[in-house]
TITOR-156135 format. One record per residue: x, y, z of N, C-alpha, C, CB in turn. Coordinates in nm, 3 decimals. Glycine has a CB too. Layout:
N
   neast  nnorth     nup  caeast canorth    caup   ceast  cnorth     cup  cbeast cbnorth    cbup
       X       Y       Z       X       Y       Z       X       Y       Z       X       Y       Z
...
END
This chain:
215
   neast  nnorth     nup  caeast canorth    caup   ceast  cnorth     cup  cbeast cbnorth    cbup
   0.850  -0.761   2.404   0.784  -0.791   2.297   0.813  -0.936   2.192   0.803  -0.671   2.232
   0.704  -1.014   2.211   0.756  -1.133   2.099   0.750  -1.069   1.939   0.636  -1.288   2.108
   0.731  -1.166   1.864   0.676  -1.171   1.718   0.561  -1.105   1.663   0.649  -1.291   1.689
   0.446  -1.155   1.760   0.302  -1.085   1.759   0.243  -1.018   1.846   0.216  -1.155   1.745
   0.292  -0.999   1.952   0.256  -0.883   2.044   0.336  -0.787   2.121   0.193  -0.928   2.129
   0.263  -0.703   2.134   0.336  -0.601   2.225   0.262  -0.519   2.268   0.436  -0.530   2.175
   0.300  -0.432   2.382   0.248  -0.322   2.471   0.216  -0.195   2.414   0.339  -0.295   2.571
   0.131  -0.120   2.377   0.126  -0.028   2.340   0.222   0.124   2.446  -0.018  -0.040   2.318
   0.313   0.138   2.411   0.389   0.281   2.487   0.328   0.389   2.522   0.484   0.348   2.411
   0.206   0.382   2.465   0.107   0.507   2.506  -0.023   0.518   2.576   0.073   0.564   2.404
  -0.090   0.392   2.561  -0.177   0.356   2.658  -0.243   0.207   2.705  -0.265   0.430   2.627
  -0.124   0.111   2.695  -0.068   0.005   2.750  -0.135  -0.089   2.694  -0.066  -0.002   2.884
  -0.252  -0.054   2.577  -0.327  -0.209   2.512  -0.221  -0.272   2.458  -0.452  -0.198   2.381
  -0.296  -0.385   2.424  -0.185  -0.500   2.375  -0.212  -0.533   2.246  -0.186  -0.640   2.456
  -0.115  -0.515   2.188  -0.113  -0.519   1.982  -0.106  -0.626   1.945   0.012  -0.455   1.886
  -0.152  -0.675   1.855  -0.127  -0.794   1.835  -0.144  -0.809   1.681  -0.209  -0.878   1.921
   0.030  -0.845   1.645   0.028  -0.846   1.496  -0.016  -0.949   1.413   0.139  -0.830   1.456
  -0.066  -0.924   1.298  -0.120  -1.020   1.154   0.029  -1.031   1.127  -0.237  -0.936   1.000
   0.099  -0.938   1.087   0.238  -0.948   1.016   0.372  -0.949   1.073   0.249  -0.851   0.938
   0.441  -1.058   1.096   0.561  -1.018   1.214   0.651  -0.926   1.149   0.660  -1.152   1.272
   0.674  -0.915   0.982   0.753  -0.820   0.925   0.707  -0.698   0.933   0.778  -0.843   0.806
   0.622  -0.625   1.020   0.551  -0.467   1.048   0.662  -0.376   1.059   0.454  -0.449   1.198
   0.661  -0.306   1.063   0.762  -0.168   1.089   0.680  -0.092   1.145   0.831  -0.086   0.964
   0.584  -0.047   1.105   0.514   0.044   1.163   0.357   0.001   1.181   0.535   0.164   1.084
   0.260   0.030   1.312   0.147  -0.027   1.320   0.056   0.113   1.388   0.161  -0.176   1.410
  -0.070   0.122   1.400  -0.141   0.214   1.434  -0.218   0.115   1.572  -0.234   0.279   1.296
  -0.182   0.192   1.709  -0.278   0.161   1.786  -0.392   0.194   1.751  -0.262   0.197   1.888
  -0.499   0.061   1.748  -0.631   0.075   1.691  -0.712   0.118   1.854  -0.691  -0.093   1.596
  -0.673   0.155   1.944  -0.728   0.197   2.070  -0.733   0.386   2.108  -0.628   0.111   2.181
  -0.594   0.404   2.082  -0.526   0.543   2.150  -0.515   0.617   1.997  -0.340   0.517   2.251
  -0.507   0.515   1.886  -0.450   0.564   1.768  -0.297   0.657   1.768  -0.565   0.648   1.713
  -0.190   0.586   1.845  -0.095   0.612   1.847   0.006   0.557   1.748  -0.081   0.601   1.947
   0.102   0.609   1.653   0.134   0.574   1.571   0.304   0.524   1.638   0.097   0.675   1.463
   0.294   0.396   1.534   0.386   0.307   1.668   0.513   0.258   1.552   0.271   0.122   1.768
   0.635   0.269   1.591   0.725   0.219   1.495   0.836   0.093   1.597   0.815   0.374   1.420
   0.846   0.001   1.548   0.948  -0.128   1.591   1.079  -0.055   1.608   0.967  -0.264   1.464
   1.131  -0.066   1.699   1.299  -0.028   1.708   1.346  -0.167   1.805   1.339   0.161   1.806
   1.418  -0.276   1.756   1.457  -0.388   1.799   1.328  -0.431   1.850   1.573  -0.384   1.890
   1.391  -0.461   1.972   1.261  -0.575   2.074   1.157  -0.472   2.139   1.346  -0.682   2.245
   1.134  -0.297   2.105   1.055  -0.192   2.168   0.964  -0.131   2.049   1.155  -0.076   2.241
   0.842  -0.098   2.111   0.734  -0.011   2.026   0.781   0.139   2.058   0.557  -0.038   2.078
   0.839   0.246   1.975   0.802   0.386   2.004   0.706   0.446   1.951   0.886   0.461   1.983
   0.671   0.521   2.026   0.529   0.616   1.988   0.568   0.732   1.899   0.452   0.689   2.131
   0.541   0.727   1.826   0.592   0.863   1.720   0.499   0.977   1.705   0.614   0.817   1.559
   0.393   0.962   1.719   0.283   1.057   1.673   0.141   0.989   1.691   0.306   1.098   1.514
   0.040   1.063   1.647  -0.055   1.059   1.652  -0.161   1.037   1.517  -0.054   1.146   1.717
  -0.219   0.963   1.467  -0.328   1.008   1.357  -0.430   1.046   1.348  -0.355   0.954   1.297
  -0.519   1.112   1.319  -0.626   1.187   1.322  -0.724   1.028   1.235  -0.599   1.371   1.229
  -0.877   1.116   1.259  -0.957   1.029   1.198  -0.935   1.030   1.052  -1.089   1.055   1.232
  -0.942   0.883   0.989  -0.906   0.899   0.853  -1.034   0.927   0.788  -0.834   0.779   0.793
  -1.011   0.968   0.670  -1.114   1.047   0.530  -1.215   0.936   0.507  -1.016   1.084   0.348
  -1.332   0.987   0.492  -1.427   0.844   0.475  -1.434   0.763   0.348  -1.575   0.875   0.496
  -1.443   0.657   0.350  -1.420   0.580   0.207  -1.580   0.480   0.171  -1.253   0.451   0.232
  -1.566   0.468   0.054  -1.675   0.416   0.010  -1.617   0.256  -0.023  -1.737   0.509  -0.116
  -1.534   0.228   0.012  -1.461   0.076  -0.025  -1.501   0.007   0.045  -1.322   0.049  -0.019
  -1.542  -0.166   0.061  -1.591  -0.248   0.058  -1.439  -0.309   0.175  -1.643  -0.292  -0.097
  -1.341  -0.279   0.149  -1.217  -0.343   0.199  -1.189  -0.290   0.331  -1.097  -0.321   0.107
  -1.163  -0.355   0.442  -1.087  -0.309   0.528  -1.003  -0.388   0.621  -1.154  -0.241   0.584
  -0.927  -0.339   0.729  -0.865  -0.421   0.762  -0.871  -0.558   0.823  -0.825  -0.371   0.799
  -0.836  -0.662   0.776  -0.864  -0.793   0.818  -0.968  -0.893   0.689  -0.947  -0.766   0.974
  -0.975  -0.813   0.566  -1.051  -0.861   0.472  -0.947  -0.962   0.416  -1.111  -0.753   0.375
  -1.040  -1.014   0.380  -0.922  -1.175   0.361  -0.963  -1.186   0.161  -1.018  -1.402   0.504
  -0.853  -1.286   0.120  -0.919  -1.302  -0.047  -0.770  -1.391  -0.082  -0.954  -1.104  -0.171
  -0.761  -1.465  -0.226  -0.667  -1.461  -0.274  -0.667  -1.459  -0.414  -0.611  -1.537  -0.227
  -0.557  -1.439  -0.520  -0.500  -1.395  -0.568  -0.365  -1.459  -0.647  -0.503  -1.324  -0.497
  -0.377  -1.512  -0.749  -0.261  -1.583  -0.816  -0.254  -1.721  -0.754  -0.119  -1.506  -0.798
  -0.311  -1.769  -0.694  -0.288  -1.912  -0.587  -0.267  -1.874  -0.462  -0.158  -2.010  -0.616
  -0.231  -1.721  -0.427  -0.167  -1.736  -0.287  -0.288  -1.647  -0.243   0.012  -1.677  -0.254
  -0.311  -1.710  -0.113  -0.450  -1.586  -0.011  -0.357  -1.500   0.040  -0.564  -1.658   0.156
  -0.422  -1.415   0.070  -0.397  -1.269   0.156  -0.496  -1.223   0.245  -0.381  -1.149   0.066
  -0.444  -1.145   0.349  -0.519  -1.061   0.423  -0.464  -0.938   0.465  -0.560  -1.121   0.524
  -0.571  -0.861   0.467  -0.530  -0.669   0.480  -0.465  -0.664   0.629  -0.709  -0.532   0.480
  -0.390  -0.634   0.637  -0.319  -0.572   0.711  -0.293  -0.431   0.739  -0.242  -0.613   0.689
  -0.290  -0.364   0.648  -0.291  -0.211   0.668  -0.315  -0.136   0.549  -0.164  -0.161   0.723
  -0.341   0.009   0.581  -0.379   0.098   0.462  -0.305   0.242   0.486  -0.553   0.116   0.451
  -0.287   0.308   0.356  -0.204   0.413   0.329  -0.339   0.505   0.292  -0.075   0.385   0.207
  -0.428   0.593   0.333  -0.482   0.653   0.228  -0.423   0.807   0.193  -0.627   0.651   0.257
  -0.396   0.805   0.018  -0.361   0.938  -0.011  -0.469   1.034  -0.091  -0.237   0.926  -0.088
  -0.428   1.160  -0.108  -0.489   1.266  -0.175  -0.459   1.363  -0.257  -0.527   1.314  -0.116
  -0.479   1.398  -0.345  -0.453   1.453  -0.476  -0.534   1.579  -0.489  -0.487   1.352  -0.589
  -0.525   1.640  -0.607  -0.605   1.764  -0.667  -0.738   1.691  -0.712  -0.521   1.850  -0.807
  -0.748   1.582  -0.762  -0.876   1.523  -0.842  -0.981   1.440  -0.720  -0.810   1.395  -0.980
  -0.904   1.368  -0.589  -0.973   1.296  -0.508  -0.918   1.207  -0.413  -1.045   1.240  -0.571
  -0.886   1.091  -0.422  -0.797   1.010  -0.317  -0.829   0.856  -0.387  -0.856   1.031  -0.125
  -0.701   0.819  -0.308  -0.736   0.662  -0.294  -0.663   0.561  -0.182  -0.703   0.599  -0.435
  -0.703   0.440  -0.178  -0.639   0.397  -0.080  -0.542   0.254  -0.143  -0.753   0.371   0.040
  -0.416   0.270  -0.004  -0.341   0.142  -0.080  -0.286   0.035   0.051  -0.184   0.209  -0.189
  -0.381  -0.093   0.040  -0.410  -0.177   0.126  -0.325  -0.232   0.131  -0.497  -0.239   0.122
  -0.238  -0.261   0.228  -0.114  -0.366   0.271  -0.111  -0.471   0.264  -0.075  -0.375   0.372
  -0.137  -0.591   0.211  -0.142  -0.708   0.208  -0.063  -0.778   0.260  -0.151  -0.736   0.122
  -0.030  -0.926   0.327  -0.008  -0.987   0.395  -0.014  -1.131   0.297  -0.085  -0.954   0.507
   0.035  -1.231   0.258   0.010  -1.329   0.193   0.074  -1.434   0.266   0.041  -1.314   0.065
   0.024  -1.565   0.208   0.012  -1.662   0.317   0.132  -1.742   0.287  -0.128  -1.750   0.322
   0.228  -1.707   0.164   0.335  -1.712   0.074   0.466  -1.687   0.198   0.315  -1.583  -0.063
   0.390  -1.543   0.294   0.483  -1.459   0.345   0.540  -1.355   0.309   0.554  -1.505   0.366
   0.478  -1.313   0.139   0.504  -1.190   0.098   0.443  -1.116   0.109   0.525  -1.174   0.013
   0.497  -0.919   0.043   0.426  -0.844   0.117   0.385  -0.803  -0.028   0.487  -0.746   0.236
   0.224  -0.734  -0.025   0.163  -0.666  -0.156   0.058  -0.570  -0.131   0.103  -0.767  -0.251
   0.032  -0.513  -0.240  -0.063  -0.391  -0.210  -0.191  -0.402  -0.297   0.011  -0.245  -0.244
  -0.271  -0.359  -0.285  -0.405  -0.357  -0.313  -0.480  -0.246  -0.318  -0.459  -0.426  -0.241
  -0.433  -0.175  -0.427  -0.479  -0.023  -0.471  -0.600  -0.039  -0.499  -0.411   0.047  -0.592
  -0.691   0.084  -0.463  -0.814   0.108  -0.415  -0.868   0.242  -0.474  -0.809   0.106  -0.268
  -0.881   0.294  -0.603  -0.945   0.414  -0.650  -1.084   0.461  -0.678  -0.899   0.430  -0.742
  -1.196   0.455  -0.607  -1.305   0.494  -0.675  -1.326   0.350  -0.752  -1.282   0.634  -0.769
  -1.325   0.217  -0.694  -1.365   0.061  -0.735  -1.275   0.030  -0.801  -1.488   0.025  -0.813
  -1.183   0.101  -0.867  -1.063   0.045  -0.978  -1.002  -0.038  -0.880  -0.942   0.166  -1.056
  -0.965  -0.150  -0.897  -0.870  -0.251  -0.766  -0.779  -0.271  -0.873  -0.943  -0.426  -0.676
  -0.618  -0.291  -0.796  -0.523  -0.355  -0.885  -0.429  -0.398  -0.754  -0.448  -0.248  -1.019
  -0.343  -0.496  -0.773  -0.267  -0.576  -0.692  -0.115  -0.555  -0.741  -0.320  -0.725  -0.700
  -0.031  -0.488  -0.634   0.115  -0.526  -0.696   0.203  -0.518  -0.612   0.167  -0.448  -0.802
   0.315  -0.591  -0.657   0.456  -0.600  -0.571   0.548  -0.544  -0.604   0.512  -0.709  -0.555
   0.619  -0.574  -0.551   0.762  -0.481  -0.554   0.838  -0.558  -0.659   0.861  -0.473  -0.393
   0.886  -0.480  -0.785   0.998  -0.511  -0.872   1.096  -0.604  -0.829   1.063  -0.399  -0.902
   1.130  -0.691  -0.882   1.249  -0.778  -0.918   1.363  -0.738  -0.997   1.207  -0.881  -0.981
   1.342  -0.646  -1.095   1.456  -0.616  -1.212   1.405  -0.471  -1.203   1.448  -0.707  -1.388
   1.394  -0.375  -1.143   1.370  -0.240  -1.235   1.480  -0.164  -1.299   1.308  -0.136  -1.154
   1.595  -0.207  -1.286   1.758  -0.130  -1.352   1.711  -0.013  -1.246   1.784  -0.067  -1.578
   1.786   0.087  -1.339   1.837   0.240  -1.298   1.727   0.320  -1.299   1.944   0.309  -1.396
   1.644   0.354  -1.213   1.524   0.429  -1.231   1.596   0.591  -1.247   1.407   0.403  -1.087
   1.455   0.666  -1.312   1.518   0.814  -1.338   1.481   0.862  -1.179   1.429   0.925  -1.487
   1.553   0.995  -1.204   1.523   1.057  -1.094   1.371   1.154  -1.118   1.659   1.141  -1.058
   1.358   1.220  -1.016   1.216   1.256  -0.986   1.212   1.396  -1.122   1.192   1.313  -0.780
   1.298   1.492  -1.115   1.317   1.587  -1.186   1.341   1.539  -1.342   1.422   1.660  -1.123
   1.377   1.422  -1.332   1.381   1.382  -1.474   1.315   1.328  -1.562   1.444   1.331  -1.491
   1.193   1.304  -1.483   1.065   1.185  -1.522   0.984   1.284  -1.629   0.939   1.125  -1.355
   0.949   1.186  -1.746   0.834   1.258  -1.865   0.749   1.176  -1.904   0.888   1.311  -2.003
   0.601   1.239  -1.894   0.486   1.161  -1.918   0.549   1.126  -2.116   0.301   1.277  -1.876
   0.550   1.001  -2.116   0.586   0.958  -2.271   0.698   0.856  -2.275   0.637   1.089  -2.363
   0.777   0.908  -2.163   0.888   0.799  -2.185   0.884   0.668  -2.112   1.016   0.854  -2.151
   1.000   0.553  -2.168   0.991   0.419  -2.195   1.118   0.363  -2.102   1.000   0.389  -2.363
   1.048   0.231  -1.999   1.151   0.167  -1.948   1.129   0.043  -1.893   1.206   0.238  -1.866
   1.244  -0.046  -1.877   1.196  -0.218  -1.898   1.226  -0.217  -1.726   1.327  -0.361  -2.033
   1.070  -0.239  -1.678   1.066  -0.331  -1.550   1.030  -0.447  -1.556   0.994  -0.294  -1.457
   1.094  -0.558  -1.468   1.098  -0.666  -1.495   1.045  -0.718  -1.646   1.042  -0.712  -1.393
   1.143  -0.683  -1.725   1.163  -0.785  -1.883   1.038  -0.706  -1.952   1.128  -1.009  -1.870
   0.953  -0.637  -1.863   0.868  -0.563  -1.997   0.793  -0.417  -2.000   0.746  -0.658  -2.032
   0.847  -0.433  -2.125   0.830  -0.277  -2.168   0.708  -0.140  -2.107   0.796  -0.298  -2.323
   0.764  -0.070  -2.010   0.642   0.018  -1.992   0.672   0.153  -2.005   0.576   0.002  -1.864
   0.534   0.229  -2.030   0.530   0.353  -2.080   0.502   0.490  -1.953   0.411   0.339  -2.193
   0.573   0.571  -1.930   0.539   0.641  -1.838   0.352   0.747  -1.886   0.697   0.733  -1.817
   0.256   0.697  -1.798   0.108   0.772  -1.849   0.105   0.898  -1.773  -0.044   0.680  -1.812
   0.123   0.909  -1.662   0.096   1.000  -1.565   0.188   1.015  -1.460  -0.017   0.975  -1.516
   0.213   1.142  -1.379   0.277   1.167  -1.246   0.179   1.250  -1.195   0.422   1.231  -1.242
   0.182   1.197  -1.043   0.116   1.224  -0.962   0.139   1.276  -0.818   0.068   1.144  -0.970
   0.138   1.394  -0.810   0.187   1.436  -0.658   0.077   1.445  -0.520   0.250   1.592  -0.676
   0.082   1.342  -0.456  -0.033   1.298  -0.340   0.064   1.332  -0.228  -0.099   1.115  -0.336
  -0.062   1.355  -0.096  -0.038   1.407   0.009  -0.092   1.272   0.101  -0.105   1.556   0.021
   0.005   1.265   0.223  -0.052   1.102   0.324  -0.156   1.158   0.390   0.067   1.020   0.463
  -0.310   1.113   0.356  -0.415   1.134   0.460  -0.451   1.107   0.589  -0.487   1.103   0.429
  -0.400   0.950   0.563  -0.332   0.896   0.691  -0.342   0.725   0.671  -0.422   0.958   0.845
  -0.309   0.679   0.791  -0.267   0.545   0.774  -0.356   0.492   0.886  -0.104   0.516   0.786
  -0.344   0.358   0.878  -0.416   0.241   0.990  -0.310   0.080   0.958  -0.641   0.206   0.932
  -0.323   0.045   1.093  -0.282  -0.097   1.072  -0.117  -0.118   1.081  -0.338  -0.145   0.925
  -0.077  -0.223   0.992   0.040  -0.240   0.948   0.126  -0.264   0.848   0.057  -0.283   0.985
   0.234  -0.184   0.854   0.287  -0.124   0.756   0.444  -0.182   0.701   0.285   0.012   0.803
   0.500  -0.184   0.622   0.641  -0.234   0.602   0.721  -0.091   0.595   0.659  -0.337   0.454
   0.711   0.033   0.629   0.785   0.125   0.648   0.731   0.225   0.737   0.819   0.167   0.540
   0.792   0.354   0.750   0.717   0.395   0.840   0.670   0.535   0.741   0.798   0.411   0.995
   0.596   0.579   0.806   0.522   0.646   0.725   0.483   0.800   0.774   0.410   0.561   0.704
   0.506   0.820   0.930   0.468   0.922   1.013   0.510   1.050   0.955   0.521   0.904   1.145
   0.665   1.053   0.930   0.694   1.178   0.883   0.708   1.217   0.761   0.781   1.210   0.926
   0.611   1.150   0.665   0.624   1.188   0.545   0.490   1.305   0.473   0.638   1.049   0.478
   0.526   1.359   0.396   0.399   1.451   0.378   0.322   1.465   0.238   0.442   1.592   0.411
   0.436   1.469   0.114   0.397   1.436  -0.005   0.458   1.362  -0.076   0.379   1.515  -0.062
   0.434   1.287  -0.192   0.515   1.245  -0.308   0.451   1.265  -0.398   0.559   1.124  -0.319
   0.581   1.188  -0.500   0.551   1.140  -0.668   0.514   1.042  -0.706   0.639   1.135  -0.750
   0.425   1.030  -0.785   0.392   0.915  -0.817   0.409   0.875  -0.969   0.269   0.902  -0.772
   0.459   0.787  -1.060   0.464   0.776  -1.173   0.398   0.674  -1.216   0.566   0.780  -1.206
   0.268   0.687  -1.260   0.188   0.566  -1.325   0.223   0.499  -1.469   0.047   0.615  -1.341
   0.283   0.398  -1.507   0.307   0.308  -1.641   0.228   0.210  -1.701   0.409   0.240  -1.629
   0.181   0.247  -1.807   0.111   0.132  -1.869   0.230   0.049  -1.975  -0.034   0.198  -1.961
   0.159  -0.090  -2.033   0.240  -0.172  -2.141   0.276  -0.083  -2.222   0.173  -0.282  -2.218
   0.402  -0.119  -2.287   0.417  -0.053  -2.473   0.420  -0.167  -2.546   0.576   0.043  -2.529
   0.303  -0.178  -2.610   0.320  -0.253  -2.760   0.281  -0.412  -2.732   0.502  -0.241  -2.828
   0.276  -0.458  -2.636   0.229  -0.605  -2.552   0.117  -0.648  -2.607   0.196  -0.594  -2.391
  -0.006  -0.560  -2.597  -0.145  -0.601  -2.568  -0.197  -0.625  -2.454  -0.173  -0.695  -2.622
  -0.146  -0.630  -2.330  -0.189  -0.637  -2.233  -0.198  -0.567  -2.139  -0.164  -0.696  -2.211
  -0.305  -0.479  -2.154  -0.306  -0.369  -2.106  -0.393  -0.380  -1.952  -0.362  -0.276  -2.218
  -0.360  -0.546  -1.870  -0.429  -0.474  -1.721  -0.282  -0.526  -1.648  -0.624  -0.561  -1.635
  -0.147  -0.530  -1.718  -0.043  -0.487  -1.675  -0.016  -0.339  -1.647   0.032  -0.532  -1.749
   0.069  -0.318  -1.539   0.113  -0.165  -1.493   0.207  -0.172  -1.443   0.040  -0.086  -1.409
   0.291  -0.054  -1.425   0.401  -0.066  -1.325   0.356   0.095  -1.238   0.588  -0.077  -1.416
   0.397   0.111  -1.141   0.423   0.202  -1.074   0.578   0.293  -1.021   0.362   0.152  -0.997
   0.597   0.396  -1.010   0.772   0.418  -0.969   0.733   0.511  -0.851   0.900   0.509  -1.110
   0.770   0.495  -0.707   0.713   0.539  -0.609   0.857   0.648  -0.540   0.647   0.399  -0.518
   0.828   0.773  -0.552   0.927   0.867  -0.487   0.945   0.904  -0.365   0.921   0.963  -0.527
   0.825   0.823  -0.304   0.850   0.881  -0.148   0.969   0.865  -0.054   0.755   0.829  -0.068
   1.044   0.786  -0.106   1.196   0.778  -0.001   1.277   0.841  -0.076   1.273   0.624   0.039
   1.416   0.785  -0.038   1.525   0.881  -0.076   1.570   0.853  -0.211   1.644   0.874   0.019
   1.557   0.717  -0.232   1.545   0.653  -0.335   1.448   0.583  -0.447   1.590   0.604  -0.300
   1.397   0.611  -0.580   1.292   0.523  -0.603   1.260   0.359  -0.642   1.252   0.581  -0.678
   1.120   0.369  -0.598   1.136   0.171  -0.597   1.021   0.198  -0.692   1.099   0.037  -0.414
   0.981   0.078  -0.777   0.918   0.062  -0.889   0.833  -0.089  -0.788   1.037   0.042  -1.055
   0.747  -0.062  -0.845   0.625  -0.180  -0.812   0.563  -0.244  -0.977   0.464  -0.085  -0.707
   0.511  -0.360  -0.996   0.440  -0.391  -1.072   0.321  -0.455  -1.046   0.497  -0.438  -1.134
   0.195  -0.459  -1.116   0.104  -0.545  -1.105   0.020  -0.515  -1.180   0.062  -0.565  -0.999
  -0.142  -0.590  -1.196  -0.277  -0.611  -1.231  -0.370  -0.561  -1.192  -0.309  -0.700  -1.222
  -0.443  -0.502  -1.263  -0.595  -0.482  -1.217  -0.662  -0.599  -1.212  -0.678  -0.393  -1.306
  -0.772  -0.586  -1.130  -0.853  -0.731  -1.087  -1.006  -0.648  -1.067  -0.779  -0.831  -0.906
  -1.060  -0.737  -1.069  -1.213  -0.716  -1.025  -1.191  -0.816  -0.869  -1.357  -0.793  -1.172
  -1.292  -0.689  -0.774  -1.300  -0.763  -0.664  -1.379  -0.913  -0.636  -1.346  -0.676  -0.589
  -1.461  -0.928  -0.742  -1.508  -1.084  -0.745  -1.410  -1.190  -0.768  -1.609  -1.106  -0.852
  -1.308  -1.173  -0.840  -1.160  -1.229  -0.886  -1.131  -1.305  -0.760  -1.030  -1.104  -0.924
  -1.095  -1.161  -0.676  -1.014  -1.199  -0.574  -1.051  -1.328  -0.443  -0.995  -1.067  -0.517
  -1.222  -1.330  -0.443  -1.297  -1.418  -0.364  -1.294  -1.395  -0.229  -1.261  -1.541  -0.384
  -1.289  -1.211  -0.218  -1.302  -1.196  -0.111  -1.413  -1.189   0.006  -1.257  -1.130  -0.123
  -1.348  -1.195   0.189  -1.468  -1.196   0.246  -1.444  -1.114   0.374  -1.519  -1.339   0.267
  -1.502  -1.105   0.488  -1.468  -1.012   0.571  -1.503  -0.876   0.524  -1.338  -1.024   0.597
  -1.561  -0.837   0.424  -1.557  -0.725   0.350  -1.657  -0.598   0.456  -1.624  -0.770   0.181
  -1.645  -0.485   0.435  -1.704  -0.389   0.504  -1.825  -0.391   0.482  -1.660  -0.278   0.486
  -1.969  -0.388   0.565  -2.125  -0.369   0.473  -2.182  -0.264   0.454  -2.237  -0.429   0.520
  -2.238  -0.218   0.409  -2.301  -0.070   0.374  -2.448  -0.093   0.396  -2.272  -0.013   0.207
  -2.519  -0.012   0.404  -2.645   0.026   0.420  -2.675  -0.023   0.261  -2.669   0.194   0.474
  -2.814  -0.119   0.286  -2.877  -0.145   0.167  -2.824  -0.303   0.112  -2.840  -0.017   0.063
  -2.678  -0.346   0.132  -2.602  -0.452   0.106  -2.726  -0.570   0.141  -2.453  -0.452   0.201
END
């Protein structure tokens, strides 16, 4: 296995990685979930068909944000009691990893917080609480429990054994900047914070979008 290609252990097809730091990927031919183990790929499961989406974003979509070009290399689909959303994994030309959240046409780009401090345990979190993340004061606006409904492409962590997760959405407190937000993700053993900005599709100069009938 090289940094860019590997053989699928389930069907033998050649897997080409867009992002050398990928930990998990899905074979586009047989839908096997594959996890990197040193220099090998291990099959850990299979994915079913993804739920239908009206998003124009797809694997291979390219764009630019904050002066850095990116390509979409993976996706996680979440569902909860009021609907669902996509989390598109982005590889940037600077070598960073980012996420493009896509919920019924509302788009937001986020990256891992650099200084999140001590994050609260899931059972201690309440709407209205405030936390300083990356030198910005945020307030917990909502708490959502969502389940994993599907994955595709390359991801920076494994998802095959996850079923449900708690997400805390936070907005800025007293700064007047309503485009910025933060998210605390409780899907792993320790909570992780992300900070980001709401965007419009036109801002991303996106290309290789999924085409719909009527476009």
